[in-house]
N, C-alpha and C positions, 0 to 999 in steps of 0.2 A: 572456524565456525561458519563464516560466510563463504559459500562455495563460488557463487557467481551472481552477477546482476541479471535480472530478468527484464528484457526489453532494452531499448536504447538508453544511453546516458541522457539524463533530463535536460542537458544543455545542448544536445545534438541539434544541428540545424539552426543554430543561432538563438535557441531559446535560452533565456538567462534570467537571473535574478541578482539582486545586490549581494556581493561577496560569495556568489555561488551557494547560497543557503536558501532554506525554505522551499526545497524542491521535492516533489513527490518522487518516490523511487521504490523499486521492488527487488528483493534478493532471495535466492534459494540458499538455504542453509545446508551444511554438510549432511545433516540427518534427513534431508528431503523436505523439511518444513519451509515456510516462507516468512520473510520479514518485510513489513511494509512501512515506509516513511510517508506519513500523510498528516493532514491537519486534524488535531484532536477535536472530536465532535461528540464525545460521550454525553455531556450535559444536555446538548440539544436533541440528541436522538434516542437516548436510553429509554425514555417513557413510551416510545413507539414500538419497542421490541415485543411487548406482550401480545400485540396483534398477530404476531408470527410465532407465538409460543417460544420466544427466545428471551435470553437475558444476558446481561453483561456483568461479570463478577467484579468484586472489589479490586482484583489484581489485573483487570482487563481494561482496555481502552477501545473505543470505536474511533477509527481513523478514516478519513475520507480522502480518496485520490481522484483526480480528474478522470473522466471516462477515457480520454485519449491515452492516459498512462497505461490503463489495463488493456485497451485495444492494441496499442503498440507492443505490449509485452506478450500478447497472445501466442505469437509464433515460438516464443521461448518457453512457454509453460508446457510441461510434460503432459501427455495424455493419460498416463497411468501412474 
């Protein structure tokens, strides 16, 4: 189901956290979709989505990853 990690390992370069947990990460799935590990922020951000004509369904979560996680993964994200 998970085909590959997108971007570097979150502990690369000495970055770490207790028990190697609570680390944002990105993966490409075999079907081409992406899976994101991030902090759940649905409660804090859901009410702001209407400004952008967006919504978050009952089966969805808003997750937040650090800017650096996405920037470091940019080279691994396909263009098409």
